[in-house]
N, CA, C, O and the ligand as a Tripos MOL2 file, in Angstrom:
@<TRIPOS>MOLECULE
protein
  277   275    70     0     0
PROTEIN
NO_CHARGES

@<TRIPOS>ATOM
      1 N           6.6550    1.7440   -6.1610 N.3       1 MET1
      2 CA          5.4900    2.1600   -5.3600 C.3       1 MET1
      3 C           4.2220    1.5540   -5.9550 C.2       1 MET1
      4 O           3.8650    1.8520   -7.0950 O.2       1 MET1
      5 N           3.5570    0.7240   -5.2000 N.am      2 SER2
      6 CA          2.3220    0.1020   -5.6780 C.3       2 SER2
      7 C           1.1840    1.1100   -5.6930 C.2       2 SER2
      8 O           1.1980    2.0990   -4.9600 O.2       2 SER2
      9 N           0.2060    0.8440   -6.5370 N.am      3 THR3
     10 CA         -0.9980    1.6610   -6.5770 C.3       3 THR3
     11 C          -2.0210    1.0730   -5.6170 C.2       3 THR3
     12 O          -2.2190   -0.1410   -5.5730 O.2       3 THR3
     13 N          -2.6710    1.9480   -4.8440 N.am      4 LYS4
     14 CA         -3.7280    1.4970   -3.9330 C.3       4 LYS4
     15 C          -5.0310    2.1600   -4.3500 C.2       4 LYS4
     16 O          -5.1030    3.3770   -4.5190 O.2       4 LYS4
     17 N          -6.0550    1.3360   -4.5110 N.am      5 VAL5
     18 CA         -7.3640    1.8830   -4.8740 C.3       5 VAL5
     19 C          -8.4210    1.3830   -3.8940 C.2       5 VAL5
     20 O          -8.2940    0.3070   -3.3100 O.2       5 VAL5
     21 N          -9.4550    2.1820   -3.7300 N.am      6 THR6
     22 CA        -10.5910    1.8100   -2.9000 C.3       6 THR6
     23 C         -11.8380    1.8930   -3.7620 C.2       6 THR6
     24 O         -12.1730    2.9550   -4.2880 O.2       6 THR6
     25 N         -12.5190    0.7700   -3.9030 N.am      7 TYR7
     26 CA        -13.6980    0.7150   -4.7590 C.3       7 TYR7
     27 C         -14.9520    0.4400   -3.9460 C.2       7 TYR7
     28 O         -14.9550   -0.3930   -3.0400 O.2       7 TYR7
     29 N         -15.9960    1.1410   -4.2820 N.am      8 SER8
     30 CA        -17.3090    0.8560   -3.7250 C.3       8 SER8
     31 C         -17.9930   -0.1720   -4.6310 C.2       8 SER8
     32 O         -18.1480    0.0380   -5.8330 O.2       8 SER8
     33 N         -18.3980   -1.2930   -4.0150 N.am      9 ILE9
     34 CA        -19.0290   -2.3870   -4.7710 C.3       9 ILE9
     35 C         -20.3680   -2.7240   -4.0960 C.2       9 ILE9
     36 O         -20.4250   -3.5470   -3.1830 O.2       9 ILE9
     37 N         -21.4450   -2.0670   -4.5650 N.am     10 PRO10
     38 CA        -22.7390   -2.1910   -3.8750 C.3      10 PRO10
     39 C         -23.2880   -3.6140   -3.8160 C.2      10 PRO10
     40 O         -24.0780   -3.9290   -2.9260 O.2      10 PRO10
     41 N         -22.8840   -4.4810   -4.7500 N.am     11 SER11
     42 CA        -23.4560   -5.8310   -4.7680 C.3      11 SER11
     43 C         -22.8100   -6.7830   -3.7650 C.2      11 SER11
     44 O         -23.2010   -7.9480   -3.6980 O.2      11 SER11
     45 N         -21.8340   -6.3210   -2.9850 N.am     12 ILE12
     46 CA        -21.3250   -7.1470   -1.8750 C.3      12 ILE12
     47 C         -22.4230   -7.2380   -0.8230 C.2      12 ILE12
     48 O         -22.8960   -6.2080   -0.3420 O.2      12 ILE12
     49 N         -22.8400   -8.4510   -0.4550 N.am     13 HIS13
     50 CA        -23.8720   -8.5500    0.5710 C.3      13 HIS13
     51 C         -23.5950   -9.5900    1.6520 C.2      13 HIS13
     52 O         -24.3520   -9.6820    2.6190 O.2      13 HIS13
     53 N         -22.5190  -10.3810    1.5080 N.am     14 CYS14
     54 CA        -22.2430  -11.3750    2.5490 C.3      14 CYS14
     55 C         -20.7920  -11.8430    2.4540 C.2      14 CYS14
     56 O         -20.0340  -11.4120    1.5850 O.2      14 CYS14
     57 N         -20.4330  -12.7300    3.3660 N.am     15 GLY15
     58 CA        -19.0690  -13.2320    3.4070 C.3      15 GLY15
     59 C         -18.6840  -13.9980    2.1600 C.2      15 GLY15
     60 O         -17.5160  -14.0270    1.7730 O.2      15 GLY15
     61 N         -19.6780  -14.6230    1.5260 N.am     16 HIS16
     62 CA        -19.3870  -15.3440    0.2940 C.3      16 HIS16
     63 C         -18.9360  -14.3720   -0.7970 C.2      16 HIS16
     64 O         -17.9980  -14.6610   -1.5410 O.2      16 HIS16
     65 N         -19.5950  -13.2380   -0.8900 N.am     17 CYS17
     66 CA        -19.2030  -12.2200   -1.8650 C.3      17 CYS17
     67 C         -17.7640  -11.7630   -1.6030 C.2      17 CYS17
     68 O         -16.9560  -11.6400   -2.5240 O.2      17 CYS17
     69 N         -17.4720  -11.5180   -0.3330 N.am     18 VAL18
     70 CA        -16.1280  -11.0810    0.0450 C.3      18 VAL18
     71 C         -15.0940  -12.1060   -0.3890 C.2      18 VAL18
     72 O         -14.0600  -11.7620   -0.9620 O.2      18 VAL18
     73 N         -15.3850  -13.3700   -0.1080 N.am     19 HIS19
     74 CA        -14.4560  -14.4460   -0.4680 C.3      19 HIS19
     75 C         -14.2690  -14.5280   -1.9840 C.2      19 HIS19
     76 O         -13.1460  -14.6540   -2.4720 O.2      19 HIS19
     77 N         -15.3670  -14.4570   -2.7140 N.am     20 THR20
     78 CA        -15.2910  -14.5440   -4.1740 C.3      20 THR20
     79 C         -14.4420  -13.4140   -4.7440 C.2      20 THR20
     80 O         -13.5590  -13.6440   -5.5710 O.2      20 THR20
     81 N         -14.7160  -12.2000   -4.2950 N.am     21 ILE21
     82 CA        -13.9670  -11.0410   -4.7950 C.3      21 ILE21
     83 C         -12.4820  -11.1770   -4.4760 C.2      21 ILE21
     84 O         -11.6270  -10.9690   -5.3360 O.2      21 ILE21
     85 N         -12.1930  -11.5280   -3.2350 N.am     22 GLN22
     86 CA        -10.7840  -11.6100   -2.8360 C.3      22 GLN22
     87 C         -10.0530  -12.6950   -3.6130 C.2      22 GLN22
     88 O          -8.9250  -12.4850   -4.0600 O.2      22 GLN22
     89 N         -10.6850  -13.8570   -3.7770 N.am     23 SER23
     90 CA         -9.9790  -14.9540   -4.4400 C.3      23 SER23
     91 C          -9.8510  -14.7410   -5.9430 C.2      23 SER23
     92 O          -8.8900  -15.2150   -6.5490 O.2      23 SER23
     93 N         -10.7970  -14.0390   -6.5540 N.am     24 GLU24
     94 CA        -10.7050  -13.7850   -7.9990 C.3      24 GLU24
     95 C          -9.7220  -12.6530   -8.3120 C.2      24 GLU24
     96 O          -8.9090  -12.7660   -9.2290 O.2      24 GLU24
     97 N          -9.8020  -11.5760   -7.5540 N.am     25 VAL25
     98 CA         -8.9520  -10.4140   -7.8750 C.3      25 VAL25
     99 C          -7.4760  -10.7100   -7.6050 C.2      25 VAL25
    100 O          -6.6020  -10.2270   -8.3250 O.2      25 VAL25
    101 N          -7.1980  -11.5080   -6.5610 N.am     26 ILE26
    102 CA         -5.7980  -11.8010   -6.2390 C.3      26 ILE26
    103 C          -5.1260  -12.5960   -7.3530 C.2      26 ILE26
    104 O          -3.8990  -12.6070   -7.4540 O.2      26 ILE26
    105 N          -5.9180  -13.2560   -8.1860 N.am     27 ASP27
    106 CA         -5.3610  -14.0450   -9.2960 C.3      27 ASP27
    107 C          -4.9320  -13.1940  -10.4930 C.2      27 ASP27
    108 O          -4.2900  -13.7080  -11.4090 O.2      27 ASP27
    109 N          -5.2730  -11.9080  -10.5040 N.am     28 ILE28
    110 CA         -4.8160  -11.0330  -11.5890 C.3      28 ILE28
    111 C          -3.3170  -10.7840  -11.3940 C.2      28 ILE28
    112 O          -2.9010  -10.3310  -10.3280 O.2      28 ILE28
    113 N          -2.5080  -11.0770  -12.4130 N.am     29 PRO29
    114 CA         -1.0650  -10.8520  -12.2640 C.3      29 PRO29
    115 C          -0.7550   -9.4000  -11.9030 C.2      29 PRO29
    116 O          -1.2040   -8.4770  -12.5820 O.2      29 PRO29
    117 N           0.0150   -9.2030  -10.8320 N.am     30 GLY30
    118 CA          0.3770   -7.8680  -10.3830 C.3      30 GLY30
    119 C          -0.3850   -7.4170   -9.1570 C.2      30 GLY30
    120 O           0.0420   -6.4900   -8.4690 O.2      30 GLY30
    121 N          -1.5190   -8.0650   -8.8680 N.am     31 VAL31
    122 CA         -2.2840   -7.6880   -7.6800 C.3      31 VAL31
    123 C          -1.5930   -8.2420   -6.4410 C.2      31 VAL31
    124 O          -1.3120   -9.4370   -6.3560 O.2      31 VAL31
    125 N          -1.3200   -7.3550   -5.4730 N.am     32 LYS32
    126 CA         -0.5750   -7.7420   -4.2740 C.3      32 LYS32
    127 C          -1.4810   -8.0500   -3.0870 C.2      32 LYS32
    128 O          -1.2020   -8.9590   -2.3060 O.2      32 LYS32
    129 N          -2.5650   -7.2930   -2.9550 N.am     33 SER33
    130 CA         -3.4780   -7.5700   -1.8460 C.3      33 SER33
    131 C          -4.8850   -7.1020   -2.1780 C.2      33 SER33
    132 O          -5.0860   -6.1460   -2.9280 O.2      33 SER33
    133 N          -5.8480   -7.7990   -1.6010 N.am     34 VAL34
    134 CA         -7.2610   -7.4620   -1.7870 C.3      34 VAL34
    135 C          -7.9360   -7.6120   -0.4400 C.2      34 VAL34
    136 O          -7.8520   -8.6610    0.1990 O.2      34 VAL34
    137 N          -8.6070   -6.5520   -0.0150 N.am     35 LYS35
    138 CA         -9.3480   -6.6270    1.2420 C.3      35 LYS35
    139 C         -10.7470   -6.0790    0.9930 C.2      35 LYS35
    140 O         -10.9350   -4.8820    0.7780 O.2      35 LYS35
    141 N         -11.7260   -6.9820    1.0260 N.am     36 ALA36
    142 CA        -13.1100   -6.5520    0.8320 C.3      36 ALA36
    143 C         -13.8410   -6.6020    2.1730 C.2      36 ALA36
    144 O         -13.5130   -7.4070    3.0440 O.2      36 ALA36
    145 N         -14.8310   -5.7300    2.3190 N.am     37 ASP37
    146 CA        -15.5720   -5.6480    3.5790 C.3      37 ASP37
    147 C         -17.0670   -5.7010    3.2970 C.2      37 ASP37
    148 O         -17.5870   -4.9040    2.5160 O.2      37 ASP37
    149 N         -17.7540   -6.6430    3.9350 N.am     38 GLN38
    150 CA        -19.1650   -6.8310    3.6370 C.3      38 GLN38
    151 C         -20.0560   -5.7660    4.2650 C.2      38 GLN38
    152 O         -21.1810   -5.5660    3.8080 O.2      38 GLN38
    153 N         -19.5840   -5.0850    5.2910 N.am     39 ASN39
    154 CA        -20.4020   -4.0570    5.9300 C.3      39 ASN39
    155 C         -20.3210   -2.7280    5.1900 C.2      39 ASN39
    156 O         -21.3390   -2.0800    4.9450 O.2      39 ASN39
    157 N         -19.1110   -2.3300    4.8390 N.am     40 THR40
    158 CA        -18.9430   -1.0690    4.1150 C.3      40 THR40
    159 C         -19.1400   -1.2470    2.6120 C.2      40 THR40
    160 O         -19.3400   -0.2700    1.8900 O.2      40 THR40
    161 N         -19.0840   -2.5010    2.1370 N.am     41 ARG41
    162 CA        -19.1750   -2.8090    0.7070 C.3      41 ARG41
    163 C         -18.0770   -2.1010   -0.0920 C.2      41 ARG41
    164 O         -18.2860   -1.5580   -1.1770 O.2      41 ARG41
    165 N         -16.9090   -2.1470    0.5170 N.am     42 ILE42
    166 CA        -15.7400   -1.5160   -0.0940 C.3      42 ILE42
    167 C         -14.6450   -2.5570   -0.2710 C.2      42 ILE42
    168 O         -14.4710   -3.4410    0.5680 O.2      42 ILE42
    169 N         -13.9130   -2.4450   -1.3630 N.am     43 ALA43
    170 CA        -12.7410   -3.2940   -1.5790 C.3      43 ALA43
    171 C         -11.5110   -2.4160   -1.7330 C.2      43 ALA43
    172 O         -11.4970   -1.4750   -2.5260 O.2      43 ALA43
    173 N         -10.4700   -2.7400   -0.9540 N.am     44 MET44
    174 CA         -9.1940   -2.0370   -1.0600 C.3      44 MET44
    175 C          -8.2110   -2.9780   -1.7480 C.2      44 MET44
    176 O          -7.9960   -4.1090   -1.3110 O.2      44 MET44
    177 N          -7.6260   -2.4910   -2.8250 N.am     45 ILE45
    178 CA         -6.7740   -3.3320   -3.6640 C.3      45 ILE45
    179 C          -5.4460   -2.6230   -3.8980 C.2      45 ILE45
    180 O          -5.3990   -1.4340   -4.2120 O.2      45 ILE45
    181 N          -4.3640   -3.3910   -3.7340 N.am     46 GLU46
    182 CA         -3.0230   -2.8570   -3.9730 C.3      46 GLU46
    183 C          -2.4110   -3.6450   -5.1230 C.2      46 GLU46
    184 O          -2.4370   -4.8760   -5.1270 O.2      46 GLU46
    185 N          -1.8610   -2.9320   -6.0950 N.am     47 PHE47
    186 CA         -1.3360   -3.6410   -7.2640 C.3      47 PHE47
    187 C          -0.1690   -2.9160   -7.9280 C.2      47 PHE47
    188 O           0.0460   -1.7180   -7.7440 O.2      47 PHE47
    189 N           0.5700   -3.6980   -8.7050 N.am     48 ASP48
    190 CA          1.6390   -3.2080   -9.5770 C.3      48 ASP48
    191 C           1.3020   -3.6500  -10.9920 C.2      48 ASP48
    192 O           0.4560   -4.5250  -11.1730 O.2      48 ASP48
    193 N           1.9500   -3.0620  -12.0100 N.am     49 PRO49
    194 CA          1.8070   -3.5960  -13.3570 C.3      49 PRO49
    195 C           2.2360   -5.0650  -13.3890 C.2      49 PRO49
    196 O           3.1220   -5.4460  -12.6230 O.2      49 PRO49
    197 N           1.6430   -5.9030  -14.2450 N.am     50 PRO50
    198 CA          0.7510   -5.5400  -15.3430 C.3      50 PRO50
    199 C          -0.7090   -5.3460  -14.9410 C.2      50 PRO50
    200 O          -1.5450   -5.1110  -15.8130 O.2      50 PRO50
    201 N          -1.0420   -5.4350  -13.6660 N.am     51 ALA51
    202 CA         -2.4250   -5.1580  -13.2670 C.3      51 ALA51
    203 C          -2.7180   -3.6700  -13.4950 C.2      51 ALA51
    204 O          -1.8130   -2.8360  -13.4560 O.2      51 ALA51
    205 N          -3.9780   -3.3590  -13.7290 N.am     52 SER52
    206 CA         -4.3920   -1.9710  -13.9200 C.3      52 SER52
    207 C          -5.8140   -1.8230  -13.3990 C.2      52 SER52
    208 O          -6.5200   -2.8140  -13.2120 O.2      52 SER52
    209 N          -6.2310   -0.5820  -13.1660 N.am     53 GLU53
    210 CA         -7.6000   -0.3500  -12.7180 C.3      53 GLU53
    211 C          -8.5880   -0.8980  -13.7360 C.2      53 GLU53
    212 O          -9.6150   -1.4730  -13.3770 O.2      53 GLU53
    213 N          -8.2610   -0.7120  -15.0170 N.am     54 GLU54
    214 CA         -9.1430   -1.1980  -16.0780 C.3      54 GLU54
    215 C          -9.3350   -2.7140  -15.9760 C.2      54 GLU54
    216 O         -10.4580   -3.2140  -16.0420 O.2      54 GLU54
    217 N          -8.2180   -3.4390  -15.8140 N.am     55 LYS55
    218 CA         -8.3030   -4.9040  -15.7370 C.3      55 LYS55
    219 C          -9.0700   -5.3520  -14.4940 C.2      55 LYS55
    220 O          -9.8630   -6.2920  -14.5480 O.2      55 LYS55
    221 N          -8.8260   -4.6750  -13.3840 N.am     56 ILE56
    222 CA         -9.4970   -5.0500  -12.1380 C.3      56 ILE56
    223 C         -11.0060   -4.8000  -12.2520 C.2      56 ILE56
    224 O         -11.8130   -5.6450  -11.8670 O.2      56 ILE56
    225 N         -11.3720   -3.6340  -12.7810 N.am     57 LYS57
    226 CA        -12.7990   -3.3100  -12.9210 C.3      57 LYS57
    227 C         -13.4920   -4.2500  -13.9050 C.2      57 LYS57
    228 O         -14.6460   -4.6310  -13.7110 O.2      57 LYS57
    229 N         -12.7750   -4.6150  -14.9540 N.am     58 GLU58
    230 CA        -13.3200   -5.5410  -15.9440 C.3      58 GLU58
    231 C         -13.6100   -6.9010  -15.3030 C.2      58 GLU58
    232 O         -14.6740   -7.4880  -15.5030 O.2      58 GLU58
    233 N         -12.6420   -7.3810  -14.5330 N.am     59 LEU59
    234 CA        -12.8160   -8.6690  -13.8400 C.3      59 LEU59
    235 C         -14.0000   -8.6060  -12.8810 C.2      59 LEU59
    236 O         -14.8320   -9.5130  -12.8520 O.2      59 LEU59
    237 N         -14.0710   -7.5260  -12.0920 N.am     60 LEU60
    238 CA        -15.1570   -7.3860  -11.1160 C.3      60 LEU60
    239 C         -16.5230   -7.3660  -11.8170 C.2      60 LEU60
    240 O         -17.4790   -7.9700  -11.3300 O.2      60 LEU60
    241 N         -16.6100   -6.6880  -12.9340 N.am     61 SER61
    242 CA        -17.8640   -6.6770  -13.6930 C.3      61 SER61
    243 C         -18.2040   -8.0700  -14.1920 C.2      61 SER61
    244 O         -19.3650   -8.4780  -14.1720 O.2      61 SER61
    245 N         -17.1780   -8.8070  -14.6460 N.am     62 SER62
    246 CA        -17.4210  -10.1250  -15.2370 C.3      62 SER62
    247 C         -17.9050  -11.1340  -14.2100 C.2      62 SER62
    248 O         -18.5380  -12.1230  -14.5800 O.2      62 SER62
    249 N         -17.6250  -10.9100  -12.9240 N.am     63 ILE63
    250 CA        -18.1220  -11.8160  -11.8770 C.3      63 ILE63
    251 C         -19.3100  -11.1980  -11.1300 C.2      63 ILE63
    252 O         -19.6630  -11.6300  -10.0320 O.2      63 ILE63
    253 N         -19.9110  -10.1900  -11.7410 N.am     64 ASN64
    254 CA        -21.1310   -9.5570  -11.2230 C.3      64 ASN64
    255 C         -20.9390   -8.7350   -9.9430 C.2      64 ASN64
    256 O         -21.8460   -8.6200   -9.1190 O.2      64 ASN64
    257 N         -19.7400   -8.1690   -9.8010 N.am     65 TYR65
    258 CA        -19.5070   -7.2120   -8.7220 C.3      65 TYR65
    259 C         -18.9620   -5.9000   -9.3040 C.2      65 TYR65
    260 O         -17.8280   -5.5160   -9.0190 O.2      65 TYR65
    261 N         -19.7710   -5.2200  -10.1180 N.am     66 PRO66
    262 CA        -19.2690   -4.0000  -10.7490 C.3      66 PRO66
    263 C         -18.9730   -2.8940   -9.7220 C.2      66 PRO66
    264 O         -19.6500   -2.7660   -8.7020 O.2      66 PRO66
    265 N         -17.9550   -2.1150  -10.0260 N.am     67 VAL67
    266 CA        -17.5880   -0.9840   -9.1860 C.3      67 VAL67
    267 C         -18.5640    0.1540   -9.4350 C.2      67 VAL67
    268 O         -18.9080    0.4460  -10.5800 O.2      67 VAL67
    269 N         -19.0090    0.7960   -8.3570 N.am     68 ALA68
    270 CA        -19.9560    1.9040   -8.4810 C.3      68 ALA68
    271 C         -19.2740    3.1360   -9.0490 C.2      68 ALA68
    272 O         -18.0910    3.3670   -8.8030 O.2      68 ALA68
    273 N         -20.0100    3.9130   -9.7970 N.am     69 GLY69
    274 CA        -19.5250    5.1940  -10.2870 C.3      69 GLY69
    275 C         -18.7520    5.1390  -11.5800 C.2      69 GLY69
    276 O         -18.3010    6.1720  -12.0750 O.2      69 GLY69
    277 CU        -22.8420  -12.5830   -0.8720 Cu       70 CU70
@<TRIPOS>BOND
     1     1     2 1
     2     2     3 1
     3     3     4 2
     4     3     5 am
     5     5     6 1
     6     6     7 1
     7     7     8 2
     8     7     9 am
     9     9    10 1
    10    10    11 1
    11    11    12 2
    12    11    13 am
    13    13    14 1
    14    14    15 1
    15    15    16 2
    16    15    17 am
    17    17    18 1
    18    18    19 1
    19    19    20 2
    20    19    21 am
    21    21    22 1
    22    22    23 1
    23    23    24 2
    24    23    25 am
    25    25    26 1
    26    26    27 1
    27    27    28 2
    28    27    29 am
    29    29    30 1
    30    30    31 1
    31    31    32 2
    32    31    33 am
    33    33    34 1
    34    34    35 1
    35    35    36 2
    36    35    37 am
    37    37    38 1
    38    38    39 1
    39    39    40 2
    40    39    41 am
    41    41    42 1
    42    42    43 1
    43    43    44 2
    44    43    45 am
    45    45    46 1
    46    46    47 1
    47    47    48 2
    48    47    49 am
    49    49    50 1
    50    50    51 1
    51    51    52 2
    52    51    53 am
    53    53    54 1
    54    54    55 1
    55    55    56 2
    56    55    57 am
    57    57    58 1
    58    58    59 1
    59    59    60 2
    60    59    61 am
    61    61    62 1
    62    62    63 1
    63    63    64 2
    64    63    65 am
    65    65    66 1
    66    66    67 1
    67    67    68 2
    68    67    69 am
    69    69    70 1
    70    70    71 1
    71    71    72 2
    72    71    73 am
    73    73    74 1
    74    74    75 1
    75    75    76 2
    76    75    77 am
    77    77    78 1
    78    78    79 1
    79    79    80 2
    80    79    81 am
    81    81    82 1
    82    82    83 1
    83    83    84 2
    84    83    85 am
    85    85    86 1
    86    86    87 1
    87    87    88 2
    88    87    89 am
    89    89    90 1
    90    90    91 1
    91    91    92 2
    92    91    93 am
    93    93    94 1
    94    94    95 1
    95    95    96 2
    96    95    97 am
    97    97    98 1
    98    98    99 1
    99    99   100 2
   100    99   101 am
   101   101   102 1
   102   102   103 1
   103   103   104 2
   104   103   105 am
   105   105   106 1
   106   106   107 1
   107   107   108 2
   108   107   109 am
   109   109   110 1
   110   110   111 1
   111   111   112 2
   112   111   113 am
   113   113   114 1
   114   114   115 1
   115   115   116 2
   116   115   117 am
   117   117   118 1
   118   118   119 1
   119   119   120 2
   120   119   121 am
   121   121   122 1
   122   122   123 1
   123   123   124 2
   124   123   125 am
   125   125   126 1
   126   126   127 1
   127   127   128 2
   128   127   129 am
   129   129   130 1
   130   130   131 1
   131   131   132 2
   132   131   133 am
   133   133   134 1
   134   134   135 1
   135   135   136 2
   136   135   137 am
   137   137   138 1
   138   138   139 1
   139   139   140 2
   140   139   141 am
   141   141   142 1
   142   142   143 1
   143   143   144 2
   144   143   145 am
   145   145   146 1
   146   146   147 1
   147   147   148 2
   148   147   149 am
   149   149   150 1
   150   150   151 1
   151   151   152 2
   152   151   153 am
   153   153   154 1
   154   154   155 1
   155   155   156 2
   156   155   157 am
   157   157   158 1
   158   158   159 1
   159   159   160 2
   160   159   161 am
   161   161   162 1
   162   162   163 1
   163   163   164 2
   164   163   165 am
   165   165   166 1
   166   166   167 1
   167   167   168 2
   168   167   169 am
   169   169   170 1
   170   170   171 1
   171   171   172 2
   172   171   173 am
   173   173   174 1
   174   174   175 1
   175   175   176 2
   176   175   177 am
   177   177   178 1
   178   178   179 1
   179   179   180 2
   180   179   181 am
   181   181   182 1
   182   182   183 1
   183   183   184 2
   184   183   185 am
   185   185   186 1
   186   186   187 1
   187   187   188 2
   188   187   189 am
   189   189   190 1
   190   190   191 1
   191   191   192 2
   192   191   193 am
   193   193   194 1
   194   194   195 1
   195   195   196 2
   196   195   197 am
   197   197   198 1
   198   198   199 1
   199   199   200 2
   200   199   201 am
   201   201   202 1
   202   202   203 1
   203   203   204 2
   204   203   205 am
   205   205   206 1
   206   206   207 1
   207   207   208 2
   208   207   209 am
   209   209   210 1
   210   210   211 1
   211   211   212 2
   212   211   213 am
   213   213   214 1
   214   214   215 1
   215   215   216 2
   216   215   217 am
   217   217   218 1
   218   218   219 1
   219   219   220 2
   220   219   221 am
   221   221   222 1
   222   222   223 1
   223   223   224 2
   224   223   225 am
   225   225   226 1
   226   226   227 1
   227   227   228 2
   228   227   229 am
   229   229   230 1
   230   230   231 1
   231   231   232 2
   232   231   233 am
   233   233   234 1
   234   234   235 1
   235   235   236 2
   236   235   237 am
   237   237   238 1
   238   238   239 1
   239   239   240 2
   240   239   241 am
   241   241   242 1
   242   242   243 1
   243   243   244 2
   244   243   245 am
   245   245   246 1
   246   246   247 1
   247   247   248 2
   248   247   249 am
   249   249   250 1
   250   250   251 1
   251   251   252 2
   252   251   253 am
   253   253   254 1
   254   254   255 1
   255   255   256 2
   256   255   257 am
   257   257   258 1
   258   258   259 1
   259   259   260 2
   260   259   261 am
   261   261   262 1
   262   262   263 1
   263   263   264 2
   264   263   265 am
   265   265   266 1
   266   266   267 1
   267   267   268 2
   268   267   269 am
   269   269   270 1
   270   270   271 1
   271   271   272 2
   272   271   273 am
   273   273   274 1
   274   274   275 1
   275   275   276 2
@<TRIPOS>SUBSTRUCTURE
     1 MET1         2 RESIDUE 1 A MET
     2 SER2         6 RESIDUE 1 A SER
     3 THR3        10 RESIDUE 1 A THR
     4 LYS4        14 RESIDUE 1 A LYS
     5 VAL5        18 RESIDUE 1 A VAL
     6 THR6        22 RESIDUE 1 A THR
     7 TYR7        26 RESIDUE 1 A TYR
     8 SER8        30 RESIDUE 1 A SER
     9 ILE9        34 RESIDUE 1 A ILE
    10 PRO10       38 RESIDUE 1 A PRO
    11 SER11       42 RESIDUE 1 A SER
    12 ILE12       46 RESIDUE 1 A ILE
    13 HIS13       50 RESIDUE 1 A HIS
    14 CYS14       54 RESIDUE 1 A CYS
    15 GLY15       58 RESIDUE 1 A GLY
    16 HIS16       62 RESIDUE 1 A HIS
    17 CYS17       66 RESIDUE 1 A CYS
    18 VAL18       70 RESIDUE 1 A VAL
    19 HIS19       74 RESIDUE 1 A HIS
    20 THR20       78 RESIDUE 1 A THR
    21 ILE21       82 RESIDUE 1 A ILE
    22 GLN22       86 RESIDUE 1 A GLN
    23 SER23       90 RESIDUE 1 A SER
    24 GLU24       94 RESIDUE 1 A GLU
    25 VAL25       98 RESIDUE 1 A VAL
    26 ILE26      102 RESIDUE 1 A ILE
    27 ASP27      106 RESIDUE 1 A ASP
    28 ILE28      110 RESIDUE 1 A ILE
    29 PRO29      114 RESIDUE 1 A PRO
    30 GLY30      118 RESIDUE 1 A GLY
    31 VAL31      122 RESIDUE 1 A VAL
    32 LYS32      126 RESIDUE 1 A LYS
    33 SER33      130 RESIDUE 1 A SER
    34 VAL34      134 RESIDUE 1 A VAL
    35 LYS35      138 RESIDUE 1 A LYS
    36 ALA36      142 RESIDUE 1 A ALA
    37 ASP37      146 RESIDUE 1 A ASP
    38 GLN38      150 RESIDUE 1 A GLN
    39 ASN39      154 RESIDUE 1 A ASN
    40 THR40      158 RESIDUE 1 A THR
    41 ARG41      162 RESIDUE 1 A ARG
    42 ILE42      166 RESIDUE 1 A ILE
    43 ALA43      170 RESIDUE 1 A ALA
    44 MET44      174 RESIDUE 1 A MET
    45 ILE45      178 RESIDUE 1 A ILE
    46 GLU46      182 RESIDUE 1 A GLU
    47 PHE47      186 RESIDUE 1 A PHE
    48 ASP48      190 RESIDUE 1 A ASP
    49 PRO49      194 RESIDUE 1 A PRO
    50 PRO50      198 RESIDUE 1 A PRO
    51 ALA51      202 RESIDUE 1 A ALA
    52 SER52      206 RESIDUE 1 A SER
    53 GLU53      210 RESIDUE 1 A GLU
    54 GLU54      214 RESIDUE 1 A GLU
    55 LYS55      218 RESIDUE 1 A LYS
    56 ILE56      222 RESIDUE 1 A ILE
    57 LYS57      226 RESIDUE 1 A LYS
    58 GLU58      230 RESIDUE 1 A GLU
    59 LEU59      234 RESIDUE 1 A LEU
    60 LEU60      238 RESIDUE 1 A LEU
    61 SER61      242 RESIDUE 1 A SER
    62 SER62      246 RESIDUE 1 A SER
    63 ILE63      250 RESIDUE 1 A ILE
    64 ASN64      254 RESIDUE 1 A ASN
    65 TYR65      258 RESIDUE 1 A TYR
    66 PRO66      262 RESIDUE 1 A PRO
    67 VAL67      266 RESIDUE 1 A VAL
    68 ALA68      270 RESIDUE 1 A ALA
    69 GLY69      274 RESIDUE 1 A GLY
    70 CU70       277 GROUP 0 **** ****
């Protein structure tokens, strides 16, 4: 059973942001799908180990799209 998370990412502001997030996060080993939305500024991510919430959040911060909260 994969883990599904929904993250609020306030710094998403256009299609380029969506593309960057999707293409970077999908490269984390274990990540199965990434769907970001520029209107809601939400990213839905499905993953298995060795991916983890910690690794995903770390990556998002490193590319300047930190998760809110
Ligand atoms: Cu943008």
